[in-house]
N, C-alpha and C positions, 0 to 999 in steps of 0.2 A: 898412796902411790901416785906419783906425778905422771900425767899422760905425756908421751913423747909427741912432740909437734914438729912437723916438717919445717926446715929453715925457710922454705919459699913462702909458707903461710905467715911466718913472723915478719919476713920482709914485706909482704903485701899489707899486713896490719900496720907496719911502720909507715908505709906510703899513705895509707888511708888516714892515719891520725896526725902525721907530721906535715903533710902538704895540704894546704887550704883549698877546698873546693866549695865555691859559693860564698855566702856571707859569713858563715860560722865555721870556726875551726872544729876539727875532730870529726867523728862519724857517729851516726845513730846505731842503736843495737840491731835494727833490721838490716841496715847496710852491711854491718859486720857479719851477720848471719848469712846474708846472700853471698858475700864475697869469700868468707872464710869457712863457712859451714856451721853446723849446729854446735860444734865444740869451740866456738870462738872465745869463750871465757878461758879455756886452756891456752889458746894462742896468745891472748892478752897477758896471761901470767908469764909465758915465755918471753914476750916482748918486754915486760917489766924487768925480767932478769937481764936482758940486754941493755935496757936504759938505765938501770941502777948505777953503774959506774959513771954515768954521765950526769948524775944528780937529777934525773928525770923519772917520772912515773906516770902510769896511765890511771886516770880517775874517771869514774862514772857518776854522772849527776842526772837528776830528773830533768827530762826534756819537756818544756812547756808546750812546744809545738806538737808534741806527740799526743796531745789530748784530743784526738779526733774520733773518739769512741772506741778505739781498739785497745784502750788501757794506756796508762802512763808508761812511756818508754824511757830509755836512758840515752844520753849522749856521752860518748867516751872521748876524752881529750888527753893529750900528753902535756903535763905541767911540770914546773920546777918543784923538786922535792924539798930543797933547802931554802935558803934566803939569798938574795942578791946583794952584792956590795953596791954602795952608792955610785961607784964608777961604772959598774955593769948596768945599773938601772938607767943611767943616762943613755946607754946604747940601745935601750928598749924601744926607742922611737917616741916616747912620751917625755914631755918636759918635767923637770923635778917638781915644779909647782903644781902641775896637773896631777902628778902622782900623790902629792900631799892633799890636794883637793879631793881626790878619790878616797884616800884614807879617811879624811874628815867626814865625807858624805856617808861612807860605809859605817863609820863609828856612830854617827848620829842615828842612822836607821837601826843599828843594833841597840842603841840606848833606848830607843822608842819601841822596843819589843818587836822589831821587824817591819814596822811601817811608820813612815813619817810624811807629813804634808810636803809637797814639792816646794811650796813657798818657804817653809822653814829651812829646808836644805839649801835653797838658793840664798836665803838671808845669811846663813852661816858662811857660805862660800864667798858671798859679797863682802863680808867684813874683812876677809883675809886676802881675797884675790881680785876684788873689784867687781862692781855690779855689771859692768859691760861684758864680762867674760862668763858670768855664772850660768846664764841660760844655755849658752853654747856648750859649756862643760857638762852640765847635767844631761843635755841631749846626747853628747858624746858618750857619757857613761851608760846611757840607755841603749844606744846603738851597739856599743861594745858588749852588752850583756851583763854588766856589773850591777845595774839597777833596772827595775821594770816599774812602769807606772800603770796604775789601774784607772778605771773610768772615773773614780771620785777624786783623782789628783793626788793620790798617795803613792809614794815611792817605796818599793820593797827590794830586798836583795834579789839579784838576778842569777841565772844559772851559772854564769861565769864567775861570779863572786864565790859561789859554793864550790866551784871546781878549783879555783886558784888561790883563794885567800884563807889563811889560817886565822880564824877569828879569835881564838884563844891568844895567839901570839900578838895580834893587833891590839887587843884590849890590854894585855900585859905591858906592851911598849907604851901605849898611851897613858896608862896609869903610872908608869915609871918615869915619864917625861917630866921635867921640871918646867914650870911656867916661866916665860921670858919676863925679865924685869922691865918695867917701864923706863924708857930712855929719858934722862933728864932734859928739860928744855934747853935748847942751845941759846947761849947768851948773845944778845944783839939782834936776833932775828925778829923778836917780838911776836912770834907765832905760837910759842909754847909747844906742847906735844901735839903732834898730828895724829888723829885716830887711825 
């Protein structure tokens, strides 16, 4: 039996999850409990029913900041349920080469069983995007929550990667991609192929 939830609570939950307050999007479980009451999971289910036609859903992920002794909490965020077209991805505020760098960094961390040295990730990105951008990109991915760095200099998947990225789909698409053929050297330039 599904619990009946007041529309005002669903509206309040939408405001908490869709409008950014502070550095991180979404809301923690204790915030939802304080604002929506102890039955906040039922309210989130009602919000999911409202968001489903918009191709959005509410997901809960482990919150690293909640490790303050009170037990690991969750952060709930509203995320895209399906995939974005390339035209829509350009409207996300990130450049397409930045998005490809994020995909490459996440794929490398996944391939290394969840942890990869920062230098290795930066070397991979430098080969494709240029050395001068890589440090800034990795820092951006960290600030955004897609990657997190430990004290030993290893990068791991961040909370936002767990919330927004379908890892199975990412790996499937990477395995299905065909490698680009090397461009033949242009005649007359004398440079050959540029790496």
